[in-house]
KELUMFI-705493 format. One record per residue (C-alpha): x, y, z. Coordinates in steps of 0.25 Angstrom, whole numbers, padded with zeros to 4 digits, always signed. Layout:
REM KELUMFI-705493
XYZ;...
//
This chain:
REM KELUMFI-705493
+0549+0192+0376;+0534+0192+0375;+0528+0206+0377;+0514+0211+0377;+0509+0199+0384;+0499+0201+0395;+0504+0197+0409;+0499+0199+0423;+0501+0211+0431;+0512+0211+0442;+0509+0201+0453;+0499+0193+0446;+0500+0179+0442;+0503+0174+0428;+0490+0167+0424;+0492+0157+0413;+0481+0148+0416;+0481+0134+0423;+0494+0129+0428;+0500+0121+0416;+0502+0106+0415;+0511+0097+0407;+0513+0082+0405;+0525+0073+0406;+0524+0064+0394;+0527+0050+0397;+0538+0044+0387;+0545+0031+0387;+0558+0037+0381;+0566+0047+0390;+0573+0059+0383;+0588+0060+0383;+0591+0071+0393;+0602+0079+0385;+0595+0093+0384;+0592+0091+0369;+0577+0089+0366;+0579+0079+0354;+0572+0067+0361;+0559+0064+0353;+0552+0060+0366;+0551+0075+0370;+0541+0077+0358;+0531+0069+0366;+0531+0079+0378;+0521+0090+0379;+0528+0104+0377;+0527+0113+0389;+0527+0128+0386;+0520+0140+0390;+0530+0145+0400;+0527+0159+0406;+0537+0170+0411;+0538+0172+0426;+0548+0183+0423;+0553+0192+0418;+0540+0195+0411;+0529+0188+0420;+0518+0180+0413;+0522+0180+0399;+0527+0169+0390;+0542+0166+0390;+0552+0173+0381;+0555+0159+0375;+0548+0147+0373;+0550+0135+0383;+0546+0121+0380;+0546+0109+0390;+0542+0095+0389;+0541+0084+0399;+0542+0069+0398;+0543+0057+0407;+0546+0042+0406;+0540+0039+0420;+0554+0039+0427;+0559+0053+0423;+0553+0067+0419;+0559+0073+0407;+0558+0088+0404;+0563+0096+0392;+0565+0110+0389;+0566+0118+0376;+0569+0133+0380;+0568+0141+0368;+0578+0153+0367;+0581+0161+0354;+0594+0165+0360;+0601+0153+0366;+0614+0159+0367;+0608+0168+0378;+0603+0156+0386;+0609+0158+0400;+0616+0145+0405;+0627+0148+0414;+0626+0136+0423;+0627+0121+0422;+0631+0113+0435;+0621+0105+0442;+0612+0113+0452;+0617+0127+0448;+0607+0138+0449;+0602+0138+0435;+0592+0149+0438;+0601+0159+0432;+0602+0152+0418;+0592+0148+0408;+0585+0136+0413;+0572+0128+0416;+0565+0123+0428;+0556+0111+0431;+0548+0111+0444;+0541+0098+0448;+0531+0097+0459;+0531+0081+0459;+0521+0080+0470;+0512+0091+0464;+0511+0097+0478;+0515+0111+0473;+0525+0112+0484;+0537+0104+0481;+0545+0100+0469;+0558+0098+0461;+0565+0109+0453;+0574+0106+0440;+0582+0116+0433;+0590+0115+0420;+0598+0126+0412;+0603+0126+0398;+0616+0119+0402;+0609+0107+0407;+0612+0112+0422;+0602+0106+0432;+0597+0111+0445;+0586+0106+0454;+0579+0107+0467;+0567+0104+0475;+0557+0114+0481;+0547+0113+0493;+0537+0125+0491;+0547+0137+0489;+0559+0131+0495;+0569+0126+0484;+0580+0116+0487;+0590+0117+0476;+0600+0106+0480;+0592+0094+0477;+0600+0088+0465;+0589+0078+0460;+0592+0068+0449;+0588+0073+0436;+0594+0076+0422;+0594+0088+0412;+0602+0093+0400;+0600+0106+0392;+0605+0112+0379;+0605+0126+0373;+0602+0126+0358;+0598+0135+0347;+0583+0136+0352;+0587+0139+0367;+0589+0127+0376;+0584+0113+0379;+0584+0104+0392;+0580+0091+0396;+0577+0086+0410;+0575+0072+0416;+0570+0071+0430;+0569+0056+0435;+0556+0054+0444;+0565+0048+0455;+0571+0062+0457;+0558+0068+0461;+0547+0063+0471;+0533+0063+0466;+0519+0057+0468;+0519+0044+0461;+0507+0042+0451;+0504+0057+0451;+0502+0063+0437;+0504+0078+0441;+0517+0085+0445;+0518+0100+0447;+0527+0106+0436;+0533+0119+0433;+0543+0123+0422;+0551+0136+0420;+0562+0141+0411;+0572+0153+0414;+0578+0162+0403;+0589+0168+0411;+0593+0180+0402;+0579+0185+0403;+0577+0181+0418;+0565+0174+0412;+0557+0163+0419;+0546+0155+0412;+0537+0145+0419;+0528+0135+0414;+0518+0136+0426;+0515+0146+0437;+0523+0158+0430;+0522+0166+0443;+0531+0177+0449;+0525+0174+0463;+0530+0159+0464;+0543+0153+0461;+0543+0141+0451;+0545+0131+0463;+0532+0135+0468;+0523+0124+0462;+0510+0129+0467;+0505+0133+0453;+0515+0124+0444;+0510+0116+0432;+0507+0101+0432;+0515+0090+0425;+0506+0078+0422;+0510+0064+0418;+0518+0061+0430;+0510+0049+0435;+0520+0040+0427;+0532+0045+0435;+0539+0033+0442;+0550+0035+0452;+0550+0021+0458;+0553+0016+0472;+0567+0011+0473;+0581+0013+0479;+0592+0022+0473;+0606+0021+0480;+0616+0032+0477;+0630+0028+0483;+0640+0039+0486;+0655+0038+0488;+0664+0049+0493;+0679+0050+0494;+0685+0061+0502;+0698+0066+0507;+0698+0075+0519;+0710+0083+0523;+0710+0089+0537;+0721+0099+0539;+0725+0099+0554;+0736+0110+0553;+0751+0110+0555;+0757+0102+0567;+0771+0099+0571;+0781+0110+0575;+0779+0122+0567;+0790+0131+0574;+0800+0121+0570;+0795+0120+0555;+0788+0107+0557;+0774+0106+0552;+0765+0094+0551;+0752+0096+0542;+0743+0086+0549;+0733+0085+0538;+0724+0073+0539;+0718+0068+0526;+0707+0058+0526;+0701+0050+0514;+0686+0048+0516;+0679+0038+0508;+0664+0038+0511;+0653+0029+0504;+0639+0032+0505;+0625+0031+0498;+0612+0037+0497;+0600+0028+0494;+0586+0032+0489;+0573+0024+0490;+0560+0029+0484;+0550+0025+0495;+0539+0032+0486;+0541+0039+0473;+0540+0052+0481;+0547+0047+0494;+0562+0044+0495;+0570+0037+0506;+0585+0039+0505;+0597+0034+0513;+0611+0040+0514;+0623+0034+0520;+0636+0041+0523;+0631+0054+0516;+0642+0062+0510;+0641+0077+0508;+0655+0080+0503;+0650+0085+0490;+0642+0096+0497;+0647+0111+0494;+0652+0118+0506;+0645+0129+0513;+0647+0143+0509;+0656+0151+0519;+0648+0160+0527;+0651+0170+0539;+0641+0171+0550;+0639+0186+0555;+0627+0182+0564;+0626+0175+0577;+0618+0163+0571;+0623+0151+0563;+0622+0151+0548;+0613+0142+0539;+0620+0134+0529;+0612+0128+0518;+0612+0113+0515;+0620+0108+0503;+0620+0093+0505;+0612+0086+0495;+0608+0075+0504;+0600+0084+0513;+0595+0093+0501;+0587+0081+0496;+0572+0083+0499;+0576+0095+0507;+0563+0101+0503;+0555+0091+0511;+0562+0095+0524;+0560+0110+0523;+0552+0116+0534;+0542+0127+0534;+0549+0139+0527;+0562+0138+0535;+0574+0138+0526;+0589+0140+0530;+0586+0148+0542;+0584+0147+0557;+0574+0137+0562;+0575+0126+0551;+0571+0113+0558;+0579+0104+0548;+0593+0109+0543;+0600+0097+0536;+0614+0103+0538;+0612+0099+0553;+0614+0085+0548;+0628+0081+0543;+0635+0094+0547;+0640+0099+0561;+0638+0113+0566;+0651+0117+0558;+0645+0112+0545;+0655+0100+0545;+0650+0087+0540;+0645+0076+0549;+0645+0062+0543;+0631+0057+0539;+0631+0041+0541;+0618+0040+0534;+0603+0043+0534;+0590+0042+0527;+0579+0051+0521;+0565+0050+0517;+0559+0061+0508;+0548+0064+0498;+0533+0066+0497;+0522+0057+0499;+0508+0063+0495;+0508+0076+0501;+0518+0073+0512;+0533+0078+0511;+0542+0068+0519;+0556+0069+0523;+0564+0061+0533;+0579+0061+0536;+0588+0053+0545;+0603+0055+0546;+0614+0048+0554;+0626+0057+0555;+0640+0054+0561;+0646+0060+0574;+0646+0075+0575;+0658+0079+0583;+0656+0072+0597;+0641+0069+0594;+0638+0055+0589;+0631+0053+0576;+0616+0058+0576;+0604+0053+0569;+0596+0065+0563;+0582+0064+0558;+0573+0074+0550;+0559+0071+0546;+0549+0080+0538;+0535+0078+0533;+0526+0089+0527;+0513+0088+0520;+0508+0097+0508;+0494+0104+0512;+0486+0115+0506;+0491+0113+0492;+0504+0121+0494;+0507+0120+0509;+0513+0110+0518;+0514+0106+0533;+0525+0097+0539;+0533+0092+0551;+0548+0090+0553;+0556+0083+0563;+0571+0082+0566;+0579+0074+0576;+0593+0073+0580;+0604+0083+0583;+0617+0081+0575;+0625+0091+0584;+0620+0087+0598;+0618+0075+0607;+0604+0081+0611;+0591+0076+0605;+0584+0085+0595;+0571+0084+0589;+0563+0094+0580;+0549+0094+0576;+0543+0104+0567;+0530+0107+0558;+0527+0117+0547;+0516+0122+0539;+0520+0128+0525;+0509+0136+0518;+0510+0140+0503;+0499+0145+0494;+0498+0150+0480;+0483+0151+0481;+0480+0159+0494;+0483+0173+0487;+0480+0173+0472;+0493+0172+0464;+0502+0173+0476;+0509+0164+0485;+0509+0163+0501;+0517+0154+0510;+0518+0152+0525;+0523+0142+0535;+0522+0139+0550;+0532+0130+0557;+0535+0125+0571;+0547+0117+0576;+0550+0110+0590;+0564+0106+0594;+0566+0095+0604;+0580+0093+0610;+0588+0088+0621;+0586+0076+0631;+0572+0071+0628;+0570+0082+0619;+0568+0091+0631;+0571+0104+0625;+0561+0110+0615;+0560+0122+0607;+0551+0127+0596;+0552+0135+0583;+0540+0140+0574;+0538+0150+0563;+0529+0154+0552;+0530+0162+0538;+0520+0169+0529;+0525+0172+0515;+0520+0179+0502;+0532+0175+0493;+0527+0181+0480;+0534+0189+0469;+0530+0203+0471;+0527+0202+0486;+0535+0192+0494;+0535+0193+0509;+0536+0183+0521;+0534+0184+0536;+0539+0174+0546;+0541+0171+0561;+0550+0161+0567;+0551+0157+0582;+0562+0149+0587;+0563+0145+0602;+0575+0145+0611;+0583+0132+0609;+0576+0128+0596;+0587+0120+0590;+0583+0109+0580;+0596+0100+0578;+0593+0098+0563;+0588+0112+0561;+0594+0126+0559;+0592+0135+0571;+0602+0146+0573;+0593+0156+0581;+0583+0151+0592;+0575+0158+0602;+0570+0168+0592;+0558+0173+0584;+0560+0178+0570;+0551+0187+0561;+0553+0188+0546;+0547+0198+0536;+0552+0197+0522;+0546+0205+0510;+0549+0208+0496;+0542+0216+0485;+0546+0214+0471;+0545+0223+0459;+0545+0215+0446;+0549+0221+0433;+0546+0215+0419;+0556+0219+0408;+0568+0228+0411;+0580+0225+0419;+0574+0224+0433;+0567+0211+0436;+0563+0214+0451;+0565+0224+0462;+0563+0219+0476;+0560+0226+0489;+0564+0216+0500;+0563+0216+0516;+0568+0204+0524;+0567+0205+0539;+0567+0197+0551;+0567+0199+0566;+0572+0189+0576;+0568+0190+0591;+0569+0182+0603;+0556+0175+0607;+0551+0187+0615;+0552+0195+0602;+0564+0203+0606;+0572+0207+0593;+0585+0200+0592;+0588+0201+0577;+0582+0208+0565;+0586+0208+0550;+0579+0217+0539;+0584+0217+0525;+0578+0227+0516;+0580+0228+0501;+0574+0240+0495;+0578+0235+0481;+0582+0221+0475;+0583+0223+0460;+0584+0211+0451;+0586+0212+0436;+0580+0203+0425;+0592+0194+0425;+0593+0194+0441;+0604+0204+0443;+0600+0210+0456;+0604+0222+0466;+0599+0224+0480;+0600+0233+0492;+0597+0229+0506;+0596+0235+0519;+0599+0226+0531;+0595+0229+0546;+0600+0219+0556;+0597+0219+0571;+0603+0210+0582;+0601+0211+0597;+0610+0201+0603;+0611+0199+0618;+0624+0191+0618;+0637+0193+0610;+0639+0183+0598;+0649+0180+0587;+0647+0181+0573;+0655+0170+0565;+0662+0181+0557;+0676+0183+0563;+0671+0179+0577;+0664+0193+0579;+0657+0194+0593;+0645+0203+0592;+0642+0210+0606;+0627+0209+0611;+0618+0221+0607;+0608+0226+0597;+0613+0228+0583;+0606+0235+0572;+0613+0234+0559;+0610+0241+0546;+0616+0237+0532;+0614+0238+0517;+0617+0228+0507;+0618+0229+0492;+0618+0217+0482;+0620+0216+0467;+0619+0203+0460;+0620+0200+0445;+0612+0188+0439;+0618+0174+0440;+0614+0172+0425;+0626+0181+0422;+0639+0174+0419;+0646+0184+0429;+0638+0187+0441;+0641+0197+0452;+0635+0199+0466;+0639+0210+0476;+0634+0212+0490;+0638+0224+0498;+0633+0227+0512;+0636+0237+0523;+0630+0240+0537;+0631+0237+0551;+0636+0224+0558;+0632+0224+0572;+0640+0236+0578;+0649+0237+0566;+0648+0238+0551;+0649+0228+0540;+0652+0229+0525;+0649+0217+0515;+0654+0215+0501;+0651+0202+0494;+0653+0201+0479;+0651+0188+0471;+0656+0186+0456;+0651+0173+0448;+0656+0170+0434;+0650+0159+0425;+0659+0159+0413;+0651+0147+0407;+0642+0137+0412;+0654+0128+0416;+0660+0138+0426;+0656+0146+0438;+0665+0155+0447;+0660+0164+0458;+0668+0172+0469;+0660+0177+0481;+0666+0187+0491;+0660+0192+0504;+0667+0202+0513;+0661+0208+0525;+0668+0219+0534;+0664+0222+0548;+0669+0234+0556;+0667+0240+0570;+0661+0227+0575;+0661+0226+0591;+0665+0212+0593;+0665+0204+0606;+0679+0198+0608;+0674+0185+0615;+0662+0179+0621;+0654+0173+0628;+0658+0177+0642;+0662+0191+0639;+0654+0204+0641;+0653+0209+0626;+0645+0221+0627;+0641+0229+0614;+0647+0242+0613;+0659+0239+0623;+0672+0241+0616;+0681+0236+0627;+0683+0222+0633;+0676+0212+0625;+0672+0220+0612;+0681+0224+0601;+0678+0231+0588;+0681+0222+0576;+0681+0223+0561;+0680+0210+0553;+0678+0205+0539;+0672+0193+0533;+0676+0188+0519;+0670+0176+0512;+0675+0172+0498;+0669+0161+0489;+0673+0156+0476;+0665+0146+0468;+0669+0139+0455;+0661+0129+0447;+0664+0121+0434;+0652+0114+0428;+0657+0104+0418;+0643+0100+0415;+0629+0100+0422;+0634+0088+0430;+0649+0090+0433;+0653+0103+0440;+0665+0107+0449;+0663+0118+0459;+0672+0124+0469;+0669+0133+0481;+0680+0141+0489;+0677+0150+0500;+0684+0158+0510;+0680+0166+0523;+0689+0174+0532;+0682+0170+0544;+0688+0156+0544;+0699+0160+0534;+0696+0147+0527;+0695+0144+0512;+0685+0133+0509;+0686+0126+0495;+0677+0115+0489;+0677+0110+0475;+0666+0100+0470;+0666+0092+0457;+0652+0087+0455;+0648+0076+0444;+0634+0072+0443;+0636+0059+0436;+0621+0058+0435;+0610+0064+0443;+0611+0057+0457;+0625+0052+0455;+0636+0063+0458;+0651+0063+0460;+0658+0074+0468;+0672+0078+0471;+0673+0088+0482;+0686+0094+0488;+0685+0104+0499;+0696+0111+0507;+0697+0122+0517;+0709+0131+0518;+0714+0141+0529;+0715+0155+0522;+0726+0160+0531;
//
């Protein structure tokens, strides 16, 4: 480690002169992507070095030398890495399967801003085992489930490790003829928790913030072509529906009326490049059988839970459809899980549809039209989403969004929305400021006669030492976009989040955070209905990302009517509830072969008390194997519960008639196992149980990436009654 080198005081930027630049050298012969840098063509490329530490020692040279080279043959971008390490036996490489989180291994990242708009881009990550992970990002919102078509391989040798990457230009949209792309490169040495960057080595901005990235020249030769690519798919399934025993059980006669159905479903996806930066696609008989099942969860609130999208079809180009700063929360105007799934998260067949997505000059364009099958007694519905935004003010954007159709009702539903997203790395010297304003109008019913509005705004200062956000959201009564996610209307919500970070260089401790996350929800006359305050007097993280945290939690609920939580059908009487609790978290780093987490919490739950104990153990005996066991138990005592409603006089404090004192327990268990035969072949199994349904869900998936863009899956899922 270099010592005695001048570096800026805490909170200042690392000034290493102008943002760096590199050139992709045009070659006729492509290198072989095998992780070994023995192709003579690499000697023609410029050496990219001069990487600077972001952490643990800010603004000094990296502990070990890093060299990268970039070539292109006009159809593909080639990147090579030589990561020197005098102790190659200490390189951390615990993962290998496609799309694992390699952040906790040694690895290197490529970030491409192909439109050079400093707002959007593509992320590629490789570890020393040749494991690949990718994603897209729009401003600071990262979408990790992209799965683009690209190639990589890596090797550990006596000098450290090497890697080669090939990114076909057909994988990424770009400005045809433009010679300059935004570029950043980084490497992580996990055992030191060291990150080095080629450009913008800043603690104030994450690497995906491309506002001060370097520049890659020589890209005017990039050719993507305008043409048609058809990807057929074929699924063969066996569905067994257990109907239960029939017959005459009292006389020992049983008839297991199990229905087994073989399902053969052909389909296809077709892609047509309207422009090198704009793709039209068509899907027919879209199949989601390979999608991983949702994690089992128990709802302890009176509002529906948010489950993230996992289907690859809807994750493509997801960044274009993002709206304002709304993310997995109440008030999202477009939530793709409304399409192809019913209210119980069961699949609804999609006959087909089309999508247009990409970027044209400074405009980001996305349009989606889907025709789905009957949903219960509802006839098939045509559903449409359209989004257009324009980049303005160097780092900001303004846009509109529209959705039409209701998959769960015969009523008409139309949503129109607009947003302005502000971002600046120039307004305050060496700091970052963001903000957003948005409004949505919902039209529904006959002749769209029912209307309601939602609006909101955010101002944030998301920097390393000081990180704060203030926010307001107003949602009118009846606001219900059919293709959005709204679980609580007729409210105003106010948020204030703040974090102050102490950062240490050297020693065992990396950071100590003081954290406040708070929100107040009122009716639209500003009478308080709910409040939540989370205070962490300390959250300590070590240099290798072990962590320990203590939190104080204050929850307030003022409910006029009784309601059920989904946990054991507990009915909460109306009234005002102030609940205090404390939570203790300890986590060991994911870079360790054996990882442990423990959450312990105790406090009030409405009129009673609750205790939570949630351990997790993960074991990685090698890069080929992963096993994890997670358990979550919550015990509640002295809960005054309504026996039944509506139509009963359930009054808080009344122990007679319609209220009873009930203890109950929630238990969740989750077991994961994974075998990675290679970076392209993996077998994963998930088994989970919860005592509220008394069911065990098991899904096992074999994934074989024959080549990027061509995959083979074998998926078996089964549900069992636990008793």
